[in-house]
N, C-alpha and C positions, 0 to 999 in steps of 0.2 A: 611404522603406518599409522601417523598422523596427519600426512597430507591427503591428496587427491588428485586424481587427472578426469573427474568428472566438471562436467560444464558448471561453472558458480554465476549465479546471478543475485541483484539485487533491485530493492525499489527503495528509492531514500523518501520521506516523507517530510515535509515543510510546510509552514504556515500560510502559505500562497499555492499549494498542490503536491502534488510529485512524480516523479521521473518516469512512473509506470516499470517495469522488468527490465533491468539493462541486464546483459550477460559480460563478465571483466572478460575480458578479452587479451589486452596485452598489458603485461605486468614489464617495468622496469629489468625484471631479473628474464634471464634466457628461459629456466621452467620453474612455471606458478605454481602457487598453491604445495610446497614442501615443507617440512616437517620443521619445524623453528623457524620459519624464514617470514622475511616483513617483504610483502608486495604491494608493489606503488600502482594504480590505475588513474588515469584522465578519464572521469565521466564528463561528456557534456551535457547540458540541461537549462531551461530556463532556472533565474535565480529564484528559488523556493523561498526563500526568508528565512527565518530561525528553524534549523530541525528539530523534529521531533521523535521520530521513529526511523527504523528500515527493517526492512525484512530483506532475508539472506539465506542461500541454500542453494544446493544442488541437483542436480537432473539424475543422480543415481547411477549414473551410466561407468562402465570401465572397470577393471579391476582394481582394488584396492582405493573404493570411491569414497570408505567412510573417510571422515575429517574432522580435527579438531580446531575449532576456532578461539582465538584467545580474546580478541578484538577486534572492532573496526574504528577507524579515528579517520573521518572526514574534515578536510580543509577548505572553508570557503574562501575560494580566492577575492572575491568582494567585501566581503568584511573580517577578513584573514583569522576569523573565529574557527575554532578547531573542536569539532563537536566529535565524542567518544562514547562507544557502543559497546559495552562488555558482554561478552557472550560465556568465554570460560565452561565448552560444552561441546560435545560429539553432534556432529550433522552425520550420522551413520545409522542405519535401518538395523544393524546389528549391534549396535552401544545406546548407552543412557536410556532415551525413554521413546528411542527409533522415529526420531526426526529428521528429517533431512534439510529442513526451512526453518528459521528460528525469527523470532517477533523480538525486535531489541529494541529499548528504547534509552534515550541519551541519557547518558551515567549525570552529569550536570546542569540540572536546571536552569544553575544561574548563567549558561549559555542561550536559552531560549528565555529572556525576560518575560516574554509575552503568553508562554504555555499555558499559566494558570488562566489569563484572561481569557484565552482560546479556549482550554476546557471549559471553563463556566460559560461562555457563551453557548457551546456547542449542547451542554447541559440544559441552558436553559431554551433554547431552540426545539432540542427535543421532546422538552416537559410542555411545551406549547404546542405541538405540532402532532405526537404521537397518538391523537385523538382518530386521525384521517387515518389510522392502521388497525384499527379497532375492528376487532368480529365485527362482521353486519354492514360494513362500512363499502362503495361502491367508489373505488377511484377512478376519477375518469382525466384522460390527458387529452390535452389537445397539441396538435402539430402543426407547428406551424406552415413548414414547408407543404404537404397535401391538403391542410385543412380541414382537418380529420378528427375525429376522437379515438381515443384507445381508451376502452376500460376491464377495469380488473376487479370482476365480481366476488363477492362474497364468498362464491362456489370455489375460488381460486381458477375459474375459468376468464380467458381472456376475449376479448372481441378486437380485433385489430382491422377489422375490415377499412377503418378509415372512414366510418360514415361523417355527413356532414353536418348533422341534425344531432341536439345533443337530446335523448332521446330518455333521460333518468335525470328530467327534471333539474332541481337546484339539487348538483352534485358535487362536492368540492372539485375545483379542477386544480390541475400543475403543468403547467407549461413544458413543453418539447420543443427547445428550439434548435432545429435541424438546421 
């Protein structure tokens, strides 16, 4: 009972973005996600650069939906690199920690030489920008499509009427390019 009949989804994250949630539909095997079986799927996506994490899980539907996942290996056809994501855990509401989704990071950081630099840039950016999200600040987003403002106030209210004027004076702006 280590396989699953539930629908399995994966999101792949790389230095250039992510795939969004994708259902794993067609295995090269006649029946997918059986105990002890290795399934192979083709997932079409733009090139994400070096991969650093995935989120994989299932919808919890069907009899025997619990699933023991050993690992996921993603082969990048452009760079010919393999990215390994170890799991060795249950995705089951009745086993382990009862989670049916897992966030897994790439096992070998050497396959992602830019990972440390990317994480450092993220930390530096957050350190420089986090003041904008402190209590008491009003965030005002300008929408170029509507030429109006959306304001997020300190009391958690949202003014999304799209006013054409900046009614808060000198407030930090973040652009929304729709």
